N, C-alpha and C positions, 0 to 999 in steps of 0.2 A: 298590419296586421290582420289586413283581413287575406291577403293572399297566400299567408300562412293557413288559418283556418280552411279555406277553401282545399290547401293539398292534404290538409289529416284529413280532412272528409273524404279525399277518391278512394282510397282503400275501402274505407265501411262501406260507401255505396257499392262498389265491383261485391265487395263479398253480401253484400245483402242482397242484392237486386238482378246478380248475371252469375250466369254458370261456370263461368271465368273470367279473372280479372287479366283484362286487357288492358295494354300501355297504352294510355290516352293524352295525348297534348294537352297540355293546360298552359298557356302563355308560356308556352315555347319549355315546358316541362314536364316529363314523364311521369307517370307514378314508378314509383320504387322498383318494381318489377319484383323477379326473383332471381335472384343471384349470390344462392349457396352452391353452386357447384364450383368444387376449384378444383377438380378430376384434371392435371396434366399442370404440364408448366407453359406458361407464357413463352418462355425462348424456343420450345420445343414447336410449339401452335406457327411461332413468327418462322422461326426457318422454313416449314416448311410451306409457309408462303415466300421465302424469296430474301428475308431479310435480318439482320439480327434486331433482338430488345435488347435493350440495354439499360443500368443506373446509372445515376451519379454515384461518386461515390467522396467521403473525403478522408484522411490521411492516417488523422487518430485511430476511430472505430475499426477501419481497416487493416491496421496492422496492429492493437490490441485487444478489441472484442470479437473470439473466435467465434460469438452468434452472428453477429454481423456479417465478419466474412464468409462466413459458413452459409450466411443466405445469399450474400452478389454470387457466390460461384454456383450455387445450386439455380438461383433463378436465371442468372443472366448471362449472357454470350459477350456478350460489349460493357465496359465504362466509361465513361467522362470521369475525368478529374474534376470537383468543382472549384479548387485552388491552385493544387500543386505542380501544375504547367500553365500557372499565367507570370505577367511580369512580376508582380508582388511577391511572388513565392521565392522568384529563382536572383532576381536582381538584387546586389548588393548594394549599400553607400556609396561605395567606392567608384560603381559601375561593373566590378566583378561578377560574374554566374558562378550561384553555388547551386548542383542539383542534389544534392546529399539525400534530401528529404524526397525529389521527385523521383531519384533511381532507387531509393527503398520502396517506393509505391509501384514504381512499374515493374520492378523486380517479382513482387509478390504478385501481380495481376499475371506475369507471365506463367508464374511457375502454377497460379490457380489455373491457367487455360484460356485466359480472359483476353479477347480484343480491346486494343484501348485506343479511343477517338481522343484524337488530341483537340484539348481547349485551354486556350484563345490562345491566338498571336499579338493580335492587336485590341484591345479594350480603351475604351475611357477608363475606367476604374480597377480595383483589385490590382497597382501597379506599383512601382517606386518613385510615384511622381516630385518626391523629393530630391531623390538621383537629378529625374529626367530634366525637372527647372533648374535645378544647380547647372547640369550640363551645358545644358543649351542656353545660358543666361537669360530666362524667363526670371528666375529670382537671381538679382544686384546682392551677389554677398558682399557683408559688410568687410570695410578694409581694414588690414590691422595697421593699429598704432606704431608707428617709426621709431620715435622718440622714447629714450631710457628716461625713468621717470618724470613722465609731462606734468605729474601733478606736484611737483615738489613734496614728496611724501619722503623719499627717501634721503637719510643725510644723518650729519651730527647737527647741535644746538646750533649750528655756527652758519652751515653752508650744507649744500643739495650734490647730492653724488650724483655722475653724467652732466653736471653742468659746472664750468671755468668762468675764471673774471678775467677776460683779454684787458679792459683797459678800466680805469679807474684815476682819471685826473681830476685834480687840484682836491684831493679828498675825498672822494664818491665813494660809498660805499654799497657792498650788495650783501644783505642778511636776511636772516628766515623769522618770518612774524606766524603768532600762532595766535592774536589778536582775533576771534570770531569774527569781525565786521571790516577784518581788512585780508580774509579768508575766505576765499568763491567756492570751495567745495574741498571736505576732508577735513586736515589738521595744521596743515603748512601751508604756507605762498611765501613767494620772493618780492624783498622789499627791498627798492634801489633808491638813496638817496643823492642827487646831484645837485653840491652845494652852491655853483658854477655854471651859469648861461656858457655854450661854444656854439654861438650863433655860426652855425654852415656846416660843425663839426659832431656829427649824431656820434662818430665811433669814440670818441673819445670817452665816454661811459659805455661800458660793450660787456655781455655775458654771452658765450658760448655751448651748443649743446653738443654731445659728442657725435662724432659722424654718424651717418648712418646709409644703409646699400640704394640704393637710385639706381634707377635704370634709363639711360638716354632719350629723351626722346617723348619720355609718361610726364603725364603734369602729376601733382604731387597740392595738394591743398595743405598750406601751412594755418593755424589758429590758435588766439589763444584772449585770456578773458585780463582787463587791466582799466584801474583808474588811476588818479593821480589825488594827492594830497590838495591841491592847488590849481583852480582854472589856467589854463592855457599849457596845459604838457603837451608834447613832441614826442612819440616814438616812431620806430620804424624799422622791419625787417631788412635783414640781408643775408646772405649765404658764404660760405665756401664749400672747399671741394676741393677733392684730393683724388688725381688719377687725372688730371684735365677739367678742360670747362672752366669760364671765368667767373666770378662773383658777381652776383644779382643783387638789385637793391628794388624795395618799395620807395613808396615817396612815403613822405615825413607824414604822422598819424596826429592831429589835434587829440591831446586826450582828456576827459571833462574828470568830475570827481563825482561818476558815477559809474557801477561797471558797466566794460561794453563789451564787445568780441569782435576782433578784428581779424580778418581773412585775407589772407592771401594767396592765389595760387602760380605753380613755377612749373617752368619745365625742365627739366632735370639736366644738365650738361657733363655731369661725372656720372663714376660708378658708385661716387660716397659724397657725400654732401651734409653741411652741418648748420642752423640755423643762429644767428645773432641776433639778439634784443641790443639794439643800439639808442641811446638815450642821453648823450651827451649835449645834445642843444638847447633845453629850457629846466632852467634849475629848477626842481621839483622832486617830490617824493612819489614811485610810482609803484605800484599793488600789481602784481603779475603772476599769474593763476591758468591749471589746466591748460597748457600747450597743447598742442596737439602738430602730426607732419603725416598726412596720411594720404596714399595712393589713389587719382580720381579713376572710379573705374563705369568707364562708358556703359551704357547698356547697351547690346549690340542690336542691328536693324534686323525685320522680321524676314531677309532672306536669311541671314546669319543663322535665326533661332533652326527656321526649317531646316537649314544644312546640316546642323547639330541635332535635330530629333530625328531626320533622314538615316544619319550614321547609328546612333543608337539605335531605333530601329531594326535594320538590319543588323548590325551584330548579336540583338536580342533572336531576331527568327532565324537568321543562317544556323546559330550555334546549336542552339532547340531543334531544328528540325535536322540539323544533321545528329543533334548527338543519341536520337531515336529513329532515326533511318531503319527501314526492313521491318522495325518493332511498331511505329504509330504510320497507319497507311491513308490516313486522313485527318483534315486539321479543318477546325474554323480557324480562318485566317483573319477575319473582320467579324468584329462582335458588336453589336448597335452603334451601328454608322447612321442612324438618325432619327434626328428626333421625332415628337411623336405630330408634328406638321407636316414631317415628310424632308423638312430638307437636310442639311446636311451640318450633323451638330455645330456647334463652336460654342466660345463663352458667353453667350448671349442665352441662348434657347438651352441651356446644360448648366446645371448646379454644379459651380465647381469650388464648392464648401469644403468637401472631403480632402481629408490629405492626400489619401491615393489616387486622385484624378487629375486626371492632364489632358485633356482633350485634343488631342493629336493634330485630326482637321482642321481645328482652329489654327493653327501655324502651318498648316504642310498641305491645306484644302485636298485637291481631288490626289495630288502627287502618296499621299499618305495610303488609300487603299491600293492602288495602282501596282505603288512598288513594293508595297507587303505583301501582293500577289505575288511579284516578280520575285523577291526574296525566296520566298516558300519554294517557288517553280523548282528554281534553280539550285534551292539545297536539296531537296530530292525531287526529282521530275517526274517521278511513279507516281507520287503522293496525289488524295484526292483533297483537293481545296474548295471551299466554304465559303459562304458570307452568311453569316446567323444574324438575326433580329425578334424582338419580341412585338407582342400588339398583333398582328397582321391578319389574327382572325376577327377582329375590332376595328380596327384602321386602315380604311379602303385606300386611303390616302399614303399611308406610310408605305402599304404594300405596293401599291402602283409605285411609289418612289424608290422602292426595294429592286423591283425586277428593269425599270426604266434604268438604273445604273447599271445593275447588272451588263445589260444589254452593251454600256458604256464602255466599259470596265475590260469585256472581250472587245468590243471594237478596237480600244486601242493595246488588245497584247497580250490581257492577264487571263490566266486559265483560272474558270471561273468553271468548276466542274459540278457543283450543287450551290442548295438554297436551303439554310435551316431555321423552321418555323418554332420556335420557343415553345408557343403555349402553355405562358402559365394563364390558366383561365379558372370558371369557378363552374358550380354545379347549373348556373341559373346561365352560361354563355349562350351566345346565340348562336344556333343550329344554322341558321342563313347562311352569317358572317364565313363560319368552319366551310361549309362549302361551298362560296363562294371564292375562298381564301386557296382551296385546294385546286380549285377548277383552273384557277390563274396560273398556278401555281406550275401546275402539269402544263399548261401552254408553254413555259419555257422551253420546255423539252431537257431539263437538267435534273440531276438526281436532286429526291428530296427527300430531306426526314424533318422529322417531331425531335427538336430535342435537348426539351427541357419542361418535357408534359410533368405537370401536378393539377391538380382541381380542387379548389376550396372549397369549405362546405359551410363558412363565415367569413362572404366575401364586403359583406359591412360591418366588421370589426364589431359585434354585438356584445356587449359588456355582459360578462357570467354565461358565454356562450357555453352549452352540451352537446355532444353532437347525442343526435337521433338514431334508431334504426331507420328512421324516413330519408334522413339526410345521407345518410350512409348508402341509402337507396338508389338518392338522386343525384352522387356522387359516381356511382355504380353505374348508371346510365350512359351520365357525359362521358366516360372513359369507354364506355360500348358505343358511342354515337361517335367520338374520335376516328378512333378505329376504324369502325364502317366508313365513314365519310373515305379517310385517307385511303381503304382499298378500294372503293367506290372509283373515285376520281382520278388519284393517282396511278397511271400505269404500271404494271408489276416490274417493267424494264426501269421505272426512275423511283422507285421506290428505295430506299436506302436506310429504315430502320427508324424505330422508335424506341426515346430515351426518356426514362421518366426521372423528375430529377429529384435522388435521394432516394433511401431506402426504406427508415421508417418512419414513421409521423413526428416524433419529438426530435431527429435529425435534420426536416425539414430547411431549408433556409427561410423560409416562411416564420418560422416558429424562433431559428437559432439567429437570423439577421436583422430582418423585419418587426422582430418580437410580437409576433401577431398570436392570437391564442385561434389554431387551428389544427385540420387532421386531412392531411391535402394528400397523403400518399396512398402505395399502394400495401402495406404493413404495418399493423399496430405498435404501439411499444413495445410488442412483444414478438415480436417480428410475426404475428399470425398475422397468415392473409386476410385481407376487408375484404367486401361485397365488390367493393373496388378493381382487385382484382379478379373478380369470375367474371363484372363486364366488360373488360380488357378481354380474358382470354375467350370468354363465350363468339366476342365481335371476330375473333381468327378462326375458331373452329367451326362459324358459321359459314365461312367461306370454302371450308374443306370437303 
């Protein structure tokens, strides 16, 4: 609370004791200043400084809200799609690519005379991770039940559909039981009464399933639940085939008086197989339920997963970049490659709980970003290709890791034209960190763009927060400082633009996705220019 009181006191002191209210740094915060000048357009001033001004846009308001679309068209000369060019917006559950909505948004922007910056070809979020995990074998699919009527629920009062009695020597009977204690699950089970022991001749009492399709050389797990009326029961499984291959036999299984699960794995030697319950050896009454035959699905190796993911990456990048070649002339190829500790993302340093999350680098390592840049370049050799990340103004370790990694990529043949710094910041973000970041980025010699700028005024998520003119002034001052620092430290030849991540405050991702209470953008809910707009614009005008 002391800091807030100090900030509030500043304008009063200036008014009462000074002939003019100069901007005075206090704990790295400037006073709110005078940001009422909104004459002119940011995009006009930015163009005069040699780079485009962009806004991030969303599909629904851009196509359905004329005020939103009019604001974008009037205020920006470049747009970045918040979602519509990402993997999750395009890739369907069967792996097919659906560009219907993306095409509609592209066409609307082209018709409005807006440049489109492509975002993003490779990211660990906002993708159809369900498809990717299934396709690559990360998620092992449930095996299909091959037996017809495996639980013996189908049939009439005395017999079972899809099962046949092959042998019933010496008065043996096969029948239906519905007694609850004799049923493992459901309402029916198979009861087999063998009144006479046939030592060494299990086959003399035999029940067979229908044939089911199998693939020669593949393994299958057979299982069932069974118990006997008296101790000392004996049962085995065997197979018959159609189309070649000899019968296979399980060893005799001793069956007690409690339900037990019996399993057996076979390697198919025929295109069609059936299983048989053999119960002729020991006189007893047997209760059998919940039989099953399923193919054994082996988990792929790490290298096999990497190959499949690489194929999926290639397919998405190649098709997307090719489709918009000549319309989209620049792309974020890789987005948020690094964890906050500066290491390449993996499943340990990155949350993987979201249904849209697949950390490519966990499975592909350095191959992921390297191949992504190669696929993008092959699809459109003239496009400018960027790597993009957040927190670079406040995390020097991450910044240094990114710059070092760009050198690695270029040394290994990747075409990396530029670096995007997202700059999701707050009104009290360190000025020194901002300046240091731009100086380091400038030293790379690459194109540098501010890719996702917004400035929070409630970064501590204060309950009941209400924006005030004071905080709007601080926000304006931060926008002003960022633009000034960019112009000061990034040489003109390396400037590739500034994009603000959203149009009006209520549509900011901070509100819609993060569910925060804030007002981080240049326009309010009525699309009126805020002091932040003036702060941004004034910084550009000061350079002209």
